[in-house]
Each structure stands twice: as structure tokens, then as C-alpha cells.
C-alpha positions in Angstrom: -28.4 0.5 -8.8 -26.6 3.9 -8.6 -27.2 7.6 -8.1 -27.3 9.7 -11.2 -27.5 13.5 -11.6 -29.3 13.9 -14.9 -30.0 17.3 -16.3 -28.9 20.6 -15.0 -30.7 20.7 -11.7 -29.2 19.9 -8.3 -31.6 17.1 -7.7 -30.1 13.6 -7.4 -32.0 10.8 -9.1 -31.8 7.1 -8.2 -31.2 4.9 -11.2 -31.8 1.2 -11.9 -30.3 -0.7 -14.7 -30.8 -4.2 -16.2 -28.4 -5.1 -19.0 -29.4 -8.7 -19.7 -33.1 -8.3 -20.6 -36.2 -6.1 -20.0 -36.8 -5.5 -16.3 -39.2 -3.7 -14.1 -39.1 -2.2 -10.7 -42.3 -2.2 -8.6 -41.0 -0.8 -5.3 -38.0 1.4 -4.7 -37.0 2.6 -1.2 -34.1 4.8 -0.1 -33.0 5.3 3.4 -30.6 7.6 5.1 -27.9 5.7 6.9 -26.9 6.8 10.4 -23.4 7.8 11.6 -20.7 7.1 10.6 -22.1 7.0 7.1 -23.5 10.6 7.3 -20.3 12.1 5.9 -18.1 11.1 3.0 -15.2 9.9 5.2 -17.3 8.7 8.2 -15.8 5.2 8.3 -12.2 6.4 8.1 -10.1 5.5 11.1 -7.8 8.4 10.2 -9.1 11.6 8.6 -6.5 14.4 8.8 -6.9 17.4 6.5 -3.4 18.7 7.4 -1.6 15.6 8.5 1.6 15.6 10.6 3.1 12.9 12.8 1.8 9.4 13.7 -1.7 7.9 13.6 -3.3 4.7 14.7 -5.2 2.9 12.0 -5.9 -0.8 11.1 -3.5 -3.3 9.7 -5.7 -4.1 6.7 -6.6 -0.7 5.2 -6.8 1.7 2.3 -4.5 4.7 2.9 -4.5 7.9 0.9 -2.4 11.0 1.1 -2.5 14.0 -1.3 0.9 15.7 -2.0 1.9 18.8 -3.9 5.5 19.0 -5.0 7.5 22.2 -4.4 8.8 24.3 -7.4 12.1 22.4 -7.2 12.0 18.9 -5.8 15.0 18.4 -3.4 13.4 16.2 -0.7 11.1 13.2 -0.6 7.4 13.0 0.5 5.0 10.2 1.4 4.0 8.1 4.4 5.1 5.1 6.4 2.6 2.4 7.1 2.4 -0.8 9.1 5.0 0.8 11.3 6.5 -1.4 14.0 9.3 0.9 15.0 11.8 3.3 13.4 13.6 0.3 11.8 10.6 -1.8 10.6 7.9 -0.4 8.4 6.6 0.1 4.8 7.1 3.4 3.0 5.2 4.8 0.0 6.6 8.1 -1.4 7.8 10.3 -4.2 11.6 10.6 -4.4 13.7 13.7 -5.5 13.5 12.7 -9.2 9.6 12.4 -9.1 9.5 8.6 -9.1 6.8 6.8 -7.1 8.4 4.2 -4.8 7.3 1.6 -2.3 9.9 0.2 0.1 9.8 -2.3 2.9 12.2 -1.7 5.8 13.4 -4.5 8.0 16.0 -4.1 10.8 16.8 -0.7 9.2 17.5 -2.1 5.7 15.3 -0.7 3.0 14.2 -3.0 0.1 12.7 -1.3 -2.9 9.5 -3.1 -4.0 8.0 -0.6 -6.6 9.8 2.1 -8.5 8.0 4.0 -11.3 9.8 6.9 -12.9 8.3 10.4 -13.6 5.0 10.2 -11.7 5.2 13.7 -10.3 7.0 16.9 -11.4 7.6 20.2 -9.7 4.4 22.0 -8.7 2.1 19.0 -9.5 -0.4 17.4 -7.1 -0.8 13.7 -6.8 -2.5 11.3 -4.3 -0.8 8.1 -3.2 -3.1 5.1 -2.3 -1.9 1.9 -0.7 -4.3 -1.0 -0.2 -3.1 -3.5 2.4 -5.1 -6.7 2.8 -3.4 -9.5 4.7 -0.2 -10.3 2.9 -1.2 -8.4 -0.3 -0.3 -4.8 -1.0 -1.4 -2.7 -4.0 -0.1 0.8 -4.9 -1.8 3.5 -6.9 -1.4 7.2 -7.7 -4.1 9.7 -8.7 -3.5 12.3 -11.3 -6.6 14.5 -11.9 -9.4 12.0 -11.9 -7.5 8.9 -13.0 -6.1 6.3 -10.6 -3.1 4.3 -12.0 -1.9 1.1 -10.5 1.8 1.2 -9.9 3.8 -2.0 -10.1 2.6 -5.5 -9.4 0.7 -6.6 -6.4 3.2 -7.3 -3.5 2.6 -10.4 -1.6 4.7 -11.0 1.6 4.3 -11.3 5.3 6.3 -8.3 6.4 4.7 -6.4 9.3 1.2 -7.6 8.4 -0.3 -6.8 11.8 1.2 -3.3 12.5 -1.3 -0.5 12.5 0.6 2.8 12.7 0.8 5.4 9.9 3.4 8.2 9.9 3.7 11.1 7.6 7.1 11.5 6.0 7.0 14.8 4.2 10.2 16.7 3.2 10.7 20.5 3.1 8.7 22.3 0.5 6.0 19.7 0.0 2.4 20.2 0.9 0.5 17.3 2.4 -3.3 17.1 2.7 -6.1 14.6 3.4 -4.4 11.7 5.0 -7.2 9.0 5.2 -7.2 5.4 6.3 -10.3 3.2 5.7 -10.5 -0.3 7.3 -10.5 -3.3 4.9 -12.7 -5.5 7.1 
């Protein structure tokens, strides 16, 4: 079952599909859900349109941040997540060559976990998504309307209970729409 906008009118039509055999539908009921489901991002624990600084979220979460690169990329931009302190955290970001990277930092020592070259160029806009679920981490980037998985799933137990997110955006970059949704 899904919502489909068929035709050129603004009316939204509920749709029902059965792909295995002929089906019928005798009774169909729709209900409006109460808050927090009354807005697109109502269940987000973090919903900052112009993010800056540190935010409290959940350890198991889906984090998204939209970044626009400057005309010349000379700094890095992204976010830190599952932050314990300034020496222990995860970091998802674009570096100065436009690569998408995910690092874990323990006792101040960074270990690169994902490195994908040429994901963003000067002036382009991309969204970073990290899905943390227990010891598993998945990384994605959005270009236009296409999400692309970056690297393999990371499985380790580094900082799995930490809940803080911090923006980490260098000079010239524009950051928008930092969101964190719980994975519970």
C-alpha cells in the first residue's frame, strides 16, 4: 500500500497493489497520525536547518547533513558522531580533494574506515547519511535524487553508546538540514 499522485491534480490517491494474483479490497481506511508524525521530520531527535555546534541524539540513529562546497575547496566539511570527547568519536566528511571519508578516532588517533574519491566538486551540493545500528555503520551520499552506498558496512564496537553529534564544517562550505532519526 502506498500513496500515489496520479494525473495532474494536487489530489493524493491511496493505492493498493497485489502482484501475486488477483486481489480485492473491501474496506480501506486512512487516519491522520498525531504528533510527532504531523510533520516530515517530526520524529527527528535533531532537526537543525542551519546547524552549528553540538547536539544530543541517540546512539543508534540515521544522521543526515547537506553540504555545499565552496568555489575552491581548501577545507573539510562534515560531522562528528558518537562523540565521547575531543579525542574519541566517529567522523563523516568530505576532504579537500572532494573524497568522502569516514574515520574513527580513538585516543586522538584517526583511523580511516571509508575513502571514496571524487564524490563532491567545487560548488556542488551533497548530503551525507550515516546509519548507526549497534556495532554496524553504513555510509551513503546523496547526489540529486540518488543515494549511493559508500564503502562496506563497518562492524566494530567503537563508541557504540555515545549520543553526541557535532558539526565540523570548514570555511567556505554551507551546511544545512542536520537531522538525526532514532533507530529504535
